[in-house]
C-alpha positions as CSV (number, residue, x, y, z in Angstrom):
1,M,50.0,91.1,74.4
2,Q,53.1,91.6,72.3
3,I,53.7,94.8,74.4
4,Q,53.6,92.9,77.8
5,L,55.9,90.5,76.8
6,L,58.4,93.0,75.5
7,A,57.7,94.8,79.0
8,L,58.5,91.2,81.0
9,E,61.7,91.0,78.7
10,F,62.9,94.2,79.3
11,G,61.7,93.8,83.0
12,K,63.8,90.5,83.0
13,I,66.7,92.2,81.3
14,F,66.9,95.2,83.7
15,S,66.9,92.8,86.9
16,N,69.5,90.8,85.4
17,L,72.0,93.6,85.4
18,W,70.9,95.1,88.5
19,A,71.6,91.4,90.0
20,S,75.2,91.9,88.3
21,M,76.2,95.5,89.9
22,G,78.1,95.7,92.6
23,L,75.4,98.1,94.1
24,A,73.6,95.0,94.7
25,Q,75.5,93.2,96.1
26,G,77.8,95.1,98.7
27,T,77.7,94.9,102.0
28,W,78.7,97.0,105.0
29,Q,82.5,95.4,105.3
30,N,83.0,95.9,101.9
31,Y,82.6,99.9,102.1
32,V,84.8,100.2,105.3
33,M,87.2,98.3,103.7
34,L,86.9,100.8,100.9
35,A,87.1,103.7,103.3
36,I,90.3,102.2,104.6
37,S,92.0,101.5,101.4
38,F,91.3,105.0,100.7
39,V,93.0,106.2,103.8
40,L,96.3,104.6,102.9
41,M,96.3,106.1,99.4
42,Y,96.4,109.2,100.9
43,L,98.9,108.4,103.6
44,A,101.2,106.9,100.5
45,I,99.9,109.6,97.9
46,V,100.0,112.8,99.7
47,K,102.1,112.1,103.1
48,K,104.6,109.6,100.9
49,F,104.6,107.2,103.6
50,E,106.6,104.9,102.2
51,P,104.4,104.7,98.5
52,M,106.3,102.1,96.9
53,L,104.8,99.6,99.6
54,L,101.6,101.3,100.7
55,L,100.2,102.0,97.3
56,P,100.2,98.7,95.8
57,I,98.5,97.4,98.8
58,A,96.1,99.9,99.2
59,F,94.9,99.5,95.6
60,G,94.8,95.9,95.5
61,M,92.8,96.2,99.1
62,F,90.5,98.8,96.8
63,L,90.1,96.2,94.1
64,I,88.8,93.1,96.1
65,N,86.6,95.1,98.0
66,L,84.7,96.4,94.9
67,P,81.1,94.9,95.3
68,G,80.9,91.7,92.9
69,A,84.7,92.1,91.8
70,E,85.8,89.3,93.5
71,P,84.7,86.1,91.3
72,V,86.1,88.3,88.3
73,L,89.5,89.0,89.9
74,W,89.7,85.8,91.1
75,G,88.4,83.8,88.6
76,T,85.9,81.7,90.5
77,Y,81.8,81.5,90.3
78,T,80.1,80.8,93.2
79,D,76.3,79.9,93.6
80,E,74.0,78.8,96.5
81,A,75.9,75.5,96.6
82,H,79.2,75.2,95.2
83,T,82.4,77.2,94.8
84,Y,83.4,76.7,91.2
85,D,87.7,77.3,90.7
86,L,88.5,75.9,87.2
87,V,92.2,76.5,85.9
88,E,90.9,77.9,82.7
89,N,88.7,80.3,84.8
90,R,91.1,81.8,86.8
91,G,91.5,85.4,87.2
92,L,94.8,88.2,87.4
93,L,94.8,88.4,91.0
94,W,95.0,84.6,91.3
95,Y,97.9,84.2,89.2
96,L,99.7,87.4,91.2
97,Y,99.0,85.8,94.7
98,Y,100.8,82.4,93.4
99,G,103.9,84.0,94.1
100,V,102.6,85.0,98.2
101,D,101.0,81.3,98.2
102,K,104.5,79.7,97.4
103,V,106.6,81.8,99.0
104,I,108.5,83.2,96.3
105,Y,108.4,86.8,96.3
106,P,109.7,87.5,99.7
107,P,113.1,86.0,98.8
108,L,113.2,87.9,95.7
109,I,112.5,91.3,97.6
110,F,115.4,90.3,99.8
111,L,117.7,89.7,96.7
112,G,116.6,93.1,95.4
113,I,117.8,94.3,99.0
114,G,121.1,92.6,99.0
115,A,121.7,93.9,95.5
116,M,121.1,97.7,96.9
117,T,122.8,97.6,100.4
118,D,126.1,98.2,101.2
119,F,127.5,95.8,104.4
120,G,130.5,97.9,104.8
121,P,128.9,99.8,107.8
122,L,128.5,96.9,109.2
123,I,131.9,95.2,108.6
124,A,133.4,98.2,109.7
125,N,131.8,98.3,113.0
126,P,130.8,94.7,113.6
127,K,129.5,95.7,117.2
128,S,126.3,97.2,115.2
129,M,125.5,93.2,115.3
130,F,124.3,94.1,119.3
131,I,122.4,97.1,118.0
132,G,120.4,94.7,115.3
133,A,120.0,91.8,117.9
134,G,118.3,94.0,120.5
135,A,115.8,95.2,118.8
136,Q,114.1,91.9,117.8
137,L,113.2,92.5,121.3
138,G,109.8,93.6,119.7
139,I,109.5,90.0,118.2
140,F,109.9,88.4,121.5
141,V,107.4,90.9,123.1
142,A,104.9,90.1,120.4
143,L,105.2,86.3,120.9
144,I,104.8,86.7,124.4
145,G,101.3,89.0,123.7
146,A,100.2,86.8,121.5
147,V,100.4,83.3,123.2
148,L,98.6,85.6,126.3
149,L,96.2,86.8,124.1
150,G,95.0,83.3,123.5
151,F,96.6,82.4,119.9
152,D,98.3,79.1,119.6
153,G,102.0,78.6,119.0
154,A,102.5,78.8,115.2
155,Y,99.7,81.6,115.1
156,A,101.9,83.9,118.1
157,A,104.9,83.1,116.2
158,A,103.5,84.4,112.5
159,I,101.9,87.6,114.4
160,A,105.2,88.2,116.3
161,I,107.5,88.4,113.2
162,I,105.9,92.0,112.6
163,G,107.9,92.9,115.4
164,G,111.1,92.7,113.2
165,A,109.7,95.4,111.0
166,D,110.2,93.6,108.0
167,G,107.3,93.3,105.2
168,P,109.0,89.9,103.5
169,T,110.0,88.5,106.1
170,A,106.5,88.4,108.0
171,I,104.8,87.3,104.8
172,Y,107.2,84.3,104.6
173,V,106.7,82.9,108.0
174,A,102.7,84.2,108.1
175,Q,102.4,81.9,104.7
176,K,104.5,79.0,106.1
177,L,102.6,79.2,109.6
178,A,99.4,81.1,109.7
179,T,98.3,81.3,106.0
180,E,94.7,82.4,106.9
181,M,96.3,85.3,109.0
182,L,98.6,86.5,106.4
183,P,96.2,89.7,105.1
184,M,96.1,90.9,108.3
185,I,99.8,90.2,109.4
186,A,101.1,91.5,106.1
187,I,99.2,94.9,106.1
188,A,99.9,95.5,109.9
189,A,104.1,95.3,109.0
190,Y,103.7,96.9,105.9
191,S,101.7,99.7,107.1
192,Y,103.7,100.0,110.4
193,M,106.6,100.1,108.2
194,A,104.9,103.2,106.5
195,L,104.5,104.8,109.8
196,I,108.2,104.3,110.8
197,P,108.5,108.0,111.0
198,V,105.8,108.6,113.4
199,I,106.5,105.9,115.6
200,Q,110.1,106.4,116.2
201,K,111.3,109.5,116.4
202,P,109.1,110.3,119.5
203,I,110.3,107.5,121.4
204,M,113.9,108.4,120.4
205,R,113.4,111.9,121.5
206,L,111.6,110.1,125.0
207,M,114.6,107.9,125.7
208,T,117.5,109.9,124.9
209,T,119.2,113.2,125.9
210,K,120.2,116.2,124.3
211,K,123.7,115.8,125.2
212,E,123.7,112.1,123.9
213,R,121.6,113.2,120.6
214,M,124.6,115.4,119.9
215,I,127.5,112.8,120.2
216,R,129.4,113.2,116.9
217,M,130.9,109.7,116.1
218,K,134.4,109.0,114.2
219,P,134.2,108.0,110.5
220,L,134.2,104.2,109.7
221,R,137.2,102.5,108.3
222,Q,137.3,101.9,104.8
223,V,136.4,98.5,104.2
224,S,138.4,96.5,101.6
225,K,136.9,94.5,98.7
226,I,138.1,91.3,99.4
227,E,136.1,91.8,102.9
228,K,133.2,92.8,101.4
229,I,132.9,89.8,99.3
230,L,133.6,87.4,101.9
231,F,131.0,88.6,104.7
232,P,128.2,87.4,102.6
233,V,129.8,84.1,101.6
234,V,130.8,83.3,105.2
235,V,127.3,84.5,106.6
236,T,125.5,82.4,104.8
237,L,127.9,79.3,105.1
238,V,127.6,79.6,109.1
239,V,123.6,80.4,109.2
240,G,123.0,77.5,107.0
241,L,124.8,75.2,109.0
242,L,123.4,76.3,112.3
243,L,119.7,77.3,111.1
244,P,118.9,76.4,107.7
245,S,115.4,77.5,108.0
246,A,116.5,80.9,107.6
247,I,118.3,80.3,104.3
248,P,115.7,80.7,101.9
249,L,115.7,84.5,103.0
250,L,119.2,85.2,104.3
251,G,120.7,83.0,101.2
252,M,118.8,85.4,99.0
253,L,119.9,88.6,100.7
254,M,123.7,87.4,100.2
255,L,123.7,86.9,96.7
256,G,122.2,90.0,95.8
257,N,125.0,91.6,97.8
258,L,127.3,89.2,96.4
259,F,126.1,90.6,92.8
260,R,126.7,94.0,93.8
261,E,130.3,93.8,95.6
262,T,132.1,91.5,93.1
263,G,131.4,93.7,90.3
264,V,131.8,91.4,87.7
265,V,127.9,91.0,87.3
266,D,127.1,94.5,86.7
267,R,123.7,93.3,84.9
268,L,122.5,91.2,87.1
269,S,122.8,93.6,90.0
270,S,121.2,96.6,88.2
271,Q,118.2,93.6,87.2
272,A,117.7,92.7,91.1
273,Q,118.3,96.2,92.3
274,N,115.7,97.8,89.5
275,G,113.5,96.1,87.5
276,L,113.0,93.0,89.2
277,M,112.8,94.9,92.5
278,N,110.0,97.0,91.2
279,T,108.3,94.4,89.7
280,V,108.1,92.2,92.4
281,T,107.1,95.0,94.8
282,I,104.3,95.5,92.3
283,F,102.9,92.2,92.5
284,L,103.6,91.6,96.3
285,G,101.5,94.4,97.3
286,V,98.7,94.4,95.4
287,A,98.7,90.5,96.0
288,V,98.7,91.1,99.7
289,G,96.2,93.9,99.4
290,C,93.7,91.7,97.4
291,K,93.6,89.4,100.4
292,A,92.1,92.4,102.9
293,K,88.4,91.3,101.9
294,G,86.1,92.8,104.6
295,D,84.5,89.7,106.0
296,V,88.2,88.4,106.7
297,F,89.8,91.5,107.9
298,L,87.2,93.0,110.1
299,T,87.4,90.6,112.8
300,T,88.3,90.9,116.6
301,A,91.6,88.7,115.3
302,T,92.6,91.5,113.2
303,L,91.9,93.9,115.8
304,S,94.6,92.0,118.0
305,V,96.9,91.8,115.2
306,I,97.2,95.4,114.9
307,L,97.7,96.2,118.5
308,I,99.9,93.6,119.2
309,G,101.9,94.9,115.7
310,V,102.3,98.6,117.4
311,I,103.3,97.6,120.2
312,A,106.3,95.3,118.9
313,F,107.3,98.0,116.6
314,Y,108.0,100.3,119.8
315,C,109.1,97.6,121.6
316,G,111.5,96.8,118.5
317,T,112.6,100.4,118.7
318,I,113.1,100.9,122.4
319,G,115.4,97.5,122.4
320,G,117.6,99.2,120.0
321,L,117.9,102.2,121.6
322,L,118.5,100.5,125.1
323,T,121.5,98.6,123.5
324,A,122.5,101.6,121.5
325,K,122.5,103.2,125.2
326,L,124.4,100.6,127.1
327,M,127.3,100.6,124.3
328,C,127.4,104.6,124.6
329,K,128.2,104.2,128.1
330,L,130.7,100.9,127.8
331,T,132.2,103.3,124.9
332,H,132.3,106.7,127.4
333,G,130.3,108.3,124.9
334,K,132.0,106.9,121.5
335,I,128.5,105.9,120.0
336,N,125.3,108.2,119.7
337,P,122.3,106.2,121.3
338,L,120.0,107.4,118.0
339,I,121.6,105.1,116.1
340,G,119.9,102.0,117.9
341,S,116.2,103.0,116.6
342,A,117.8,102.0,113.5
343,G,118.4,98.4,114.5
344,V,114.9,97.1,113.4
345,S,115.0,95.9,109.8
346,A,113.0,98.5,107.6
347,V,116.1,99.5,105.6
348,P,117.3,102.3,104.8
349,M,114.2,104.1,106.4
350,A,114.9,103.5,109.9
351,A,118.5,104.7,109.4
352,R,117.1,107.7,107.9
353,I,115.2,108.5,110.6
354,S,118.3,108.3,112.6
355,E,120.0,110.7,110.8
356,D,117.2,113.3,110.5
357,V,116.8,113.3,114.2
358,G,120.4,113.7,114.9
359,R,120.4,116.9,112.2
360,E,117.8,118.4,114.3
361,Y,120.3,119.3,117.0
362,D,123.5,119.3,115.2
363,P,123.1,119.9,111.6
364,Q,126.6,119.3,110.8
365,N,125.9,115.8,112.3
366,H,125.9,112.6,110.3
367,L,124.9,109.7,111.3
368,L,123.3,108.2,108.1
369,M,126.3,105.6,107.7
370,H,127.0,104.4,111.1
371,A,123.1,103.9,111.3
372,M,123.3,101.7,108.4
373,G,125.3,99.1,110.6
374,P,122.6,98.4,113.0
375,N,120.3,98.9,110.4
376,V,121.7,95.9,108.0
377,A,122.2,93.7,111.3
378,G,118.3,94.4,111.6
379,V,117.6,92.6,108.5
380,I,120.0,89.8,109.0
381,G,118.7,89.7,112.5
382,S,114.6,89.4,111.5
383,A,116.1,87.0,108.9
384,L,117.6,84.5,111.8
385,A,114.3,85.3,113.7
386,A,112.2,84.0,111.4
387,G,114.4,81.0,110.8
388,I,114.2,80.2,114.7
389,L,110.6,80.9,114.7
390,L,109.8,78.6,111.9
391,A,112.3,75.8,113.4
392,C,110.4,75.7,116.9
393,F,106.7,76.1,115.6
394,G,107.1,75.2,111.9
């Protein structure tokens, strides 16, 4: 009798143990998303496609799709009738995601970008703003495409911002306009940013001639310190008066740049560029990735977002290249059209691609600083486009 009771007790223990294992709780969606996370990790680690962005996102996706891990990571407990979310039970990922939910991380990322970026090339060549504006074509093509696919205005606007090639801006707009679609929009935006070399180079070669690619541009003029200090203040003032909804992003971008250019707060500038930027990037990446749950992510809506996103990236690159080609014609060959691809907001990745393609045809042709003008203009342009979308659909 005692042996039977002991056997029953052990059976109950093993039954409870099995029920608590992830193996007993997994669905096919979990395993598909785990496979996707492994692909993203491969691209980040082996192919080195923007690993600082892609690796935290991929690992967050990996963590949340481990069967049975979600209640532990988020600190919620679910039974057949209720979901309990008590403050004292909240887990690590709940707190990390708070910065996304309250759109804290994107402006902080912009603060770091501003502290790292030299606006001198844009100030020296203000015409670069036209290229940055032309590259926003992807946003408006994506907006029209999303509406045609049946998304309502706010959702279409959130999807459209993917075309700006700016992950923090995409997160900011998505959280404001279409919270449920944030994971798919953020992952699409960051994934395509990581794939910029693959996406842009074929279009650049297709849309430019060999003669155009070999154009050497004159060195940019030296920009004075007073110009660099006044630029962020003036831009913030003008945009704040005209489009206040863009200020959370643009204002922090300009504050970071002001830290950099004044030279009187080197410690703040260094912290914004390094410690703060790196920390927020980790938190943002993991928090975004952990929202990519299989049952939410593997839907037709996600496929639509991914399709619209890649078309938007192509159209943004095309818009910048076409604008630069027009400026090349108008200046009688003084502007290399390759810098047009840098008009998207992915700074400084897109500018490096312009440099790389230019040097393929002329190893002595250095386009990086010329491309940084449109690239910085693209960052400002995407923030302005976000403000416009929020003003219209928010």
